[in-house]
C-alpha positions as CSV (number, residue, x, y, z in Angstrom):
1,X,35.5,3.4,25.4
2,X,35.3,-0.2,26.6
3,X,37.0,-3.1,24.9
4,X,33.9,-4.3,23.1
5,X,33.0,-1.0,21.6
6,X,36.6,-0.6,20.4
7,X,36.1,-3.7,18.2
8,X,32.9,-2.3,16.5
9,X,33.2,-0.7,13.1
10,X,33.0,3.1,13.2
11,X,29.4,3.2,11.8
12,X,28.2,1.4,15.0
13,X,30.0,3.8,17.3
14,X,28.2,6.9,15.9
15,X,25.5,8.6,17.9
16,X,22.0,8.1,16.4
17,X,20.1,11.3,15.4
18,X,16.8,9.8,16.5
19,X,15.6,8.3,19.8
20,X,13.0,5.6,19.1
21,X,12.1,5.5,22.8
22,X,10.3,8.8,22.2
23,X,8.5,7.6,19.0
24,X,5.0,9.1,18.8
25,X,1.9,8.8,16.6
26,X,0.4,12.2,17.5
27,X,-2.9,12.8,15.8
28,X,-3.1,9.3,14.1
29,X,-6.4,7.5,14.2
30,X,-6.8,3.9,13.2
31,X,-10.5,4.5,12.7
32,X,-11.5,1.5,15.0
33,X,-10.8,0.4,18.5
34,X,-7.8,-1.9,19.2
35,X,-10.0,-5.0,19.7
36,X,-11.6,-4.5,16.3
37,X,-8.2,-4.1,14.6
38,X,-7.0,-7.4,16.2
39,X,-10.2,-9.2,15.2
40,X,-9.7,-8.1,11.6
41,X,-6.1,-9.3,11.6
42,X,-7.1,-12.6,13.0
43,X,-9.9,-13.1,10.5
44,X,-7.6,-12.0,7.6
45,X,-4.8,-14.2,8.8
46,X,-7.0,-17.3,9.0
47,X,-9.8,-16.9,6.5
48,X,-7.9,-15.4,3.5
49,X,-5.3,-18.2,3.2
50,X,-7.9,-20.9,3.6
51,X,-10.1,-19.6,0.8
52,X,-9.0,-20.9,-2.6
53,X,-8.8,-18.5,-5.6
54,X,-12.3,-19.3,-6.9
55,X,-13.8,-18.3,-3.5
56,X,-13.0,-14.7,-4.3
57,X,-16.5,-13.5,-3.2
58,X,-15.8,-14.7,0.4
59,X,-12.8,-12.5,0.6
60,X,-14.7,-9.5,-0.8
61,X,-17.6,-10.1,1.7
62,X,-15.1,-10.3,4.6
63,X,-13.6,-7.0,3.5
64,X,-17.0,-5.4,3.2
65,X,-18.0,-6.7,6.6
66,X,-15.0,-4.9,8.1
67,X,-15.9,-1.6,6.3
68,X,-14.1,-1.7,3.0
69,X,-16.0,-0.4,-0.1
70,X,-15.6,-3.2,-2.7
71,X,-17.2,-2.8,-6.1
72,X,-18.8,-5.3,-8.4
73,X,-16.8,-8.3,-9.7
74,X,-13.6,-7.3,-7.9
75,X,-10.9,-10.1,-7.8
76,X,-8.7,-10.3,-4.7
77,X,-6.1,-13.0,-4.4
78,X,-5.9,-15.0,-1.1
79,X,-2.5,-13.6,-0.2
80,X,-3.4,-9.9,-0.5
81,X,-3.2,-8.0,2.8
82,X,-5.1,-5.0,4.1
83,X,-4.0,-3.3,7.3
84,X,-7.3,-1.3,7.9
85,X,-9.9,-2.4,5.4
86,X,-12.3,0.4,6.5
87,X,-9.9,2.8,4.9
88,X,-10.0,1.0,1.5
89,X,-12.2,1.5,-1.6
90,X,-11.9,-0.6,-4.7
91,X,-13.9,0.1,-7.8
92,X,-15.8,-2.3,-10.1
93,X,-13.9,-5.0,-12.0
94,X,-10.5,-4.3,-10.5
95,X,-8.0,-7.0,-9.7
96,X,-5.7,-7.2,-6.7
97,X,-2.8,-9.7,-7.1
98,X,-1.0,-12.1,-4.8
99,X,1.0,-10.6,-2.0
100,X,-0.2,-7.1,-2.6
101,X,-0.1,-5.0,0.6
102,X,-2.5,-2.2,1.3
103,X,-0.8,-0.4,4.2
104,X,-3.9,1.6,4.8
105,X,-3.1,4.0,7.6
106,X,-4.9,6.5,5.5
107,X,-7.4,6.0,2.7
108,X,-6.4,4.0,-0.4
109,X,-8.8,4.4,-3.3
110,X,-8.6,2.2,-6.4
111,X,-10.7,3.1,-9.4
112,X,-12.6,0.8,-11.8
113,X,-10.9,-1.7,-14.1
114,X,-7.6,-1.4,-12.3
115,X,-4.9,-4.1,-12.0
116,X,-2.6,-4.0,-8.9
117,X,-0.2,-6.8,-9.7
118,X,1.5,-9.2,-7.4
119,X,3.9,-8.1,-4.7
120,X,3.1,-4.4,-5.0
121,X,3.1,-2.3,-1.8
122,X,0.8,0.6,-1.3
123,X,2.1,2.6,1.6
124,X,0.2,5.5,3.2
125,X,2.7,5.9,6.1
126,X,6.2,7.3,6.6
127,X,8.1,9.1,9.2
128,X,9.5,12.6,9.8
129,X,13.2,12.3,9.1
130,X,14.0,15.6,10.9
131,X,12.0,14.7,14.0
132,X,14.2,13.2,16.8
133,X,11.1,11.3,17.9
134,X,10.6,9.8,14.4
135,X,7.0,11.0,14.3
136,X,4.5,9.2,12.0
137,X,3.4,10.9,8.8
138,X,0.4,9.7,6.7
139,X,-1.2,10.6,3.5
140,X,-3.8,8.9,1.2
141,X,-3.2,7.2,-2.1
142,X,-5.6,7.5,-5.1
143,X,-5.3,5.4,-8.2
144,X,-7.5,6.3,-11.2
145,X,-9.7,4.2,-13.4
146,X,-8.0,1.8,-15.8
147,X,-4.6,2.0,-14.1
148,X,-2.2,-1.0,-14.3
149,X,0.4,-1.2,-11.5
150,X,2.7,-4.0,-12.7
151,X,4.5,-6.4,-10.4
152,X,6.5,-5.5,-7.3
153,X,5.9,-1.7,-7.3
154,X,6.1,0.6,-4.4
155,X,3.4,3.4,-4.2
156,X,4.2,6.0,-1.6
157,X,2.1,8.1,0.7
158,X,0.2,11.0,-1.0
159,X,0.6,9.7,-4.5
160,X,-2.2,10.0,-7.1
161,X,-2.0,8.1,-10.3
162,X,-4.0,9.4,-13.2
163,X,-6.6,7.4,-15.1
164,X,-5.3,4.8,-17.5
165,X,-1.6,5.2,-16.6
166,X,0.7,2.1,-16.6
167,X,3.4,1.8,-13.9
168,X,6.2,-0.6,-15.0
169,X,7.4,-3.5,-13.0
170,X,9.5,-2.8,-9.9
171,X,9.0,1.0,-10.1
172,X,9.1,3.2,-7.0
173,X,6.4,5.9,-7.1
174,X,7.1,8.8,-4.8
175,X,5.2,11.5,-6.6
176,X,1.9,11.7,-8.5
177,X,1.8,10.5,-12.2
178,X,-0.3,11.9,-15.0
179,X,-3.1,10.1,-16.8
180,X,-2.6,7.7,-19.7
181,X,1.2,7.6,-19.5
182,X,3.5,4.6,-19.4
183,X,5.7,5.2,-16.5
184,X,8.6,3.4,-14.9
185,X,11.8,3.7,-12.9
186,X,13.1,4.6,-9.4
187,X,11.9,7.3,-9.0
188,X,9.1,6.5,-11.4
189,X,8.7,9.0,-14.3
190,X,6.3,9.3,-17.3
191,X,8.0,8.0,-20.5
192,X,5.4,8.1,-23.3
193,X,1.6,8.0,-23.8
194,X,-0.3,4.7,-23.2
195,X,-2.3,3.6,-26.2
196,X,-4.7,0.6,-26.5
197,X,-5.7,-1.1,-29.7
198,X,-9.3,-1.0,-30.8
199,X,-11.3,-4.0,-29.6
């Protein structure tokens, strides 16, 4: 042990279980060639922030141009981010808030009349914690019609959220949720049925 390592706290002297030099993405397919991915990231990085909120249709058209399936009258805020739009589908009349991230390594499907509130993160990727090479794991996300995901929520890979569910602010969703339930917490759990007043 040299003099410098002797000064480190014990947690920094422990041997790591993983070797990131051997990281792999075996079997992962971005769905488009590298140049196309970079072109999308450039277009999104420049065009989205320069389009004011009322120019929502421009953002929707750009997403469609790059392969996303965007329904009628969808609202997407200028600071929303989409890793691979060709793996995204958003149903009619849905709203995507500021700073929402679609980390779409796999498909992300959003139903009709959904609200994904600001700062929420939809993450279709993770890693194998038992793999010394830290292999990539991916699974799709599906969010049913009429769902409200409130602000600053994390939705994990493989999650399905049933129609008309409500996910409370700052919840972390690691497993699927049933339809028409108000859910919250970390981990997120159903609490009671969601009801809506007559119009």
